[in-house]
MARBA-3410 file (N, C-alpha, C, O; in Angstrom, 1 decimal):
50
0.8,-1.2,0.0,0.0,0.0,0.0,0.9,1.2,0.0,0.6,2.2,-0.7 ~ 1.9,1.2,0.8,2.8,2.4,0.9,3.4,2.7,-0.5,3.6,3.9,-0.9 ~ 3.7,1.7,-1.3,4.3,1.9,-2.6,3.3,2.6,-3.5,3.6,3.5,-4.2 ~ 2.0,2.1,-3.5,1.0,2.7,-4.3,0.8,4.2,-3.9,0.7,5.0,-4.8 ~ 0.7,4.5,-2.7,0.5,5.8,-2.2,1.7,6.7,-2.6,1.5,7.8,-3.0
2.9,6.2,-2.4,4.1,6.9,-2.8,4.1,7.2,-4.3,4.5,8.3,-4.7 ~ 3.7,6.2,-5.1,3.7,6.4,-6.5,2.7,7.5,-6.9,3.0,8.4,-7.7 ~ 1.5,7.5,-6.3,0.5,8.5,-6.6,1.0,9.9,-6.2,0.8,10.8,-7.0 ~ 1.6,10.0,-5.0,2.1,11.2,-4.6,3.2,11.8,-5.5,3.2,13.0,-5.8 ~ 4.1,10.9,-5.9,5.2,11.3,-6.8,4.7,11.7,-8.1,5.3,12.5,-8.8
3.5,11.2,-8.5,2.9,11.5,-9.8,2.1,12.8,-9.7,1.5,13.2,-10.7 ~ 2.1,13.4,-8.6,1.5,14.7,-8.4,0.0,14.6,-8.0,-0.7,15.6,-8.0 ~ -0.4,13.4,-7.6,-1.8,13.2,-7.1,-1.8,13.1,-5.6,-1.3,12.2,-5.0 ~ -2.3,14.1,-4.9,-2.3,14.1,-3.5,-3.3,13.0,-3.0,-4.3,12.8,-3.5 ~ -2.8,12.3,-2.0,-3.6,11.2,-1.4,-4.1,11.5,0.0,-3.2,11.9,0.8
-5.3,11.4,0.2,-5.9,11.7,1.5,-6.5,10.4,2.0,-7.6,9.9,1.6 ~ -5.9,9.8,3.0,-6.3,8.6,3.6,-5.9,8.4,5.0,-4.8,8.9,5.4 ~ -6.7,7.9,5.9,-6.3,7.6,7.3,-5.5,6.3,7.4,-5.7,5.4,6.5 ~ -4.8,6.2,8.4,-4.0,4.9,8.6,-5.0,3.7,8.8,-4.7,2.6,8.3 ~ -6.2,4.0,9.4,-7.2,2.9,9.6,-7.7,2.5,8.2,-7.9,1.3,8.0
-8.0,3.4,7.3,-8.5,3.1,6.0,-7.5,2.3,5.2,-7.9,1.3,4.6 ~ -6.3,2.7,5.3,-5.2,1.9,4.6,-5.0,0.5,5.2,-4.9,-0.4,4.4 ~ -5.1,0.4,6.5,-5.0,-0.9,7.1,-6.1,-1.8,6.7,-5.9,-3.0,6.4 ~ -7.3,-1.3,6.7,-8.5,-2.1,6.3,-8.4,-2.6,4.9,-8.6,-3.7,4.6 ~ -8.0,-1.7,4.0,-7.8,-2.0,2.6,-6.7,-3.1,2.4,-6.9,-4.0,1.6
-5.6,-2.9,3.1,-4.5,-3.9,3.0,-5.0,-5.3,3.5,-4.7,-6.3,2.8 ~ -5.8,-5.3,4.5,-6.3,-6.6,5.0,-7.2,-7.2,4.0,-7.2,-8.4,3.8 ~ -8.1,-6.4,3.4,-9.0,-6.9,2.4,-8.3,-7.5,1.2,-8.7,-8.5,0.6 ~ -7.2,-6.8,0.8,-6.4,-7.3,-0.4,-5.7,-8.6,0.0,-5.8,-9.6,-0.8 ~ -5.1,-8.7,1.1,-4.3,-9.9,1.5,-5.2,-11.1,1.7,-4.8,-12.2,1.6
-6.4,-10.8,2.2,-7.3,-11.9,2.4,-8.1,-12.3,1.2,-8.8,-13.3,1.2 ~ -7.9,-11.6,0.1,-8.6,-11.9,-1.1,-10.0,-11.4,-1.3,-10.8,-11.7,-2.2 ~ -10.4,-10.5,-0.3,-11.8,-9.9,-0.3,-11.9,-8.8,-1.4,-13.0,-8.5,-1.8 ~ -10.8,-8.2,-1.7,-10.8,-7.1,-2.7,-9.9,-7.5,-3.9,-8.8,-7.9,-3.8 ~ -10.5,-7.3,-5.1,-9.8,-7.6,-6.3,-9.1,-6.3,-6.8,-9.2,-5.2,-6.2
-8.3,-6.5,-7.9,-7.5,-5.4,-8.4,-8.4,-4.2,-8.8,-8.0,-3.0,-8.6 ~ -9.5,-4.4,-9.4,-10.3,-3.3,-9.9,-10.9,-2.5,-8.7,-10.9,-1.3,-8.7 ~ -11.3,-3.2,-7.6,-11.8,-2.5,-6.5,-10.7,-1.7,-5.8,-10.9,-0.6,-5.3 ~ -9.5,-2.3,-5.8,-8.3,-1.6,-5.2,-8.0,-0.4,-6.0,-7.8,0.7,-5.4 ~ -8.0,-0.4,-7.3,-7.8,0.7,-8.1,-8.9,1.8,-7.9,-8.5,3.0,-7.8
-10.1,1.4,-7.8,-11.2,2.3,-7.6,-11.0,3.1,-6.2,-11.2,4.3,-6.1 ~ -10.6,2.3,-5.2,-10.4,2.9,-3.9,-9.2,3.9,-3.9,-9.3,5.0,-3.3 ~ -8.1,3.5,-4.5,-7.0,4.4,-4.6,-7.4,5.7,-5.4,-7.0,6.8,-5.0 ~ -8.2,5.6,-6.4,-8.7,6.7,-7.2,-9.6,7.6,-6.3,-9.4,8.9,-6.3 ~ -10.4,7.0,-5.5,-11.2,7.8,-4.5,-10.4,8.6,-3.5,-10.7,9.7,-3.2
-9.3,8.0,-3.1,-8.4,8.6,-2.1,-7.7,9.8,-2.7,-7.5,10.8,-2.0 ~ -7.5,9.8,-4.0,-6.8,10.9,-4.7,-7.8,12.0,-5.0,-7.4,13.2,-5.2 ~ -9.1,11.7,-5.0,-10.1,12.7,-5.4,-10.6,13.4,-4.1,-11.4,14.4,-4.3 ~ -10.2,13.1,-3.0,-10.7,13.7,-1.7,-10.1,15.1,-1.5,-10.7,15.9,-0.7 ~ -9.1,15.4,-2.2,-8.4,16.7,-2.0,-9.2,17.9,-2.4,-8.8,19.0,-2.3
END
């Protein structure tokens, strides 16, 4: 998750997310509850909060 947020930030996209939100998403990804498309949608939402 840190890499994805770092990449978005380096690309000029500000990311607004709490540590709790990031932890929940990471758990969902590692447990297989979240697929790549859902992950991408969530990261996009985090960049649009600014």
